[in-house]
C-alpha positions in Angstrom: -9.7 -6.2 2.9 -8.8 -3.0 4.8 -7.4 -4.9 7.7 -5.2 -7.0 5.4 -4.0 -3.9 3.6 -3.1 -2.2 6.8 -1.4 -5.3 8.3 0.8 -5.7 5.2 1.7 -2.0 5.5 2.6 -2.4 9.1 4.7 -5.5 8.4 6.7 -3.5 5.8 7.4 -0.8 8.3 8.4 -3.2 11.0 10.9 -4.9 8.7 12.2 -1.5 7.4 13.0 -0.6 11.0 14.9 -3.8 11.8 18.6 -3.1 12.3 19.7 -6.4 10.7 17.3 -7.6 8.0 17.5 -11.1 6.5 17.1 -11.7 2.8 13.8 -13.3 3.4 12.5 -10.3 5.4 13.7 -7.9 2.7 11.9 -10.1 0.1 8.7 -10.1 2.1 8.8 -6.3 2.6 9.5 -5.6 -1.1 6.7 -8.0 -2.2 4.2 -6.4 0.2 5.2 -2.9 -0.9 4.8 -3.9 -4.6 1.3 -5.4 -3.8 0.2 -2.4 -1.9 1.4 0.0 -4.6 -0.2 -2.0 -7.3 -3.5 -2.0 -5.4 -3.5 1.8 -5.3 -2.3 2.1 -8.9 -5.1 -0.1 -10.1 -8.0 1.7 -8.4 -10.7 2.8 -10.8 -10.5 6.6 -10.7 -14.0 6.9 -12.1 -15.5 5.4 -8.9 -17.0 8.0 -6.6 -15.2 6.7 -3.5 -11.9 6.7 -5.3 -12.4 10.2 -6.7 -13.0 11.5 -3.2 -9.4 10.4 -2.4 -7.9 11.2 -5.8 -5.1 13.4 -4.5 -3.8 10.5 -2.4 -4.4 7.9 -5.1 -2.4 10.0 -7.6 0.4 10.6 -5.1 0.7 6.9 -4.0 0.4 5.6 -7.5 4.0 6.7 -7.9 6.2 3.7 -7.1 9.0 5.9 -5.9 6.7 7.2 -3.1 6.6 3.7 -1.6 10.4 3.3 -1.5 10.9 5.4 1.6 7.6 5.9 3.5 7.6 8.2 6.5 5.3 7.8 9.5 3.1 10.6 8.1 2.9 8.7 4.7 1.8 5.6 6.5 -0.9 7.5 8.4 -2.1 9.1 5.1 -2.3 5.7 3.5 -4.2 4.2 6.4 -6.6 7.2 6.6 -7.2 7.9 2.9 -6.4 4.7 0.9 -6.6 1.5 2.9 -10.4 1.4 2.8 -10.6 1.6 -1.0 -11.5 -1.7 -2.5 -10.2 -3.0 -5.8 -13.0 -3.6 -8.3 -11.8 -7.1 -9.2 -12.2 -10.2 -6.9 -8.8 -11.3 -8.2 -7.0 -8.1 -7.4 -3.5 -7.7 -6.0 -4.4 -9.0 -2.5 -4.0 -12.6 -3.8 -0.3 -12.7 -2.8 
């Protein structure tokens, strides 16, 4: 799951950095960003592993934070959030 999360994040950044984006590329980027945001937003804050990263969970639960991610934001997400698993088997990774 962590590799899928990080791959989707990387795709969003590659598309963001394209000089001429197609409508399909923009749609893919926006869909992936929505899925990644929802994954973080839906984490169970009562779980020990989530509480250890609660500062980042709270920060990246804000949808506006995902609209313009910097390189340091991406690094924080990969370091502190990408390893956190959703509690449901049918979580937001199903897109």
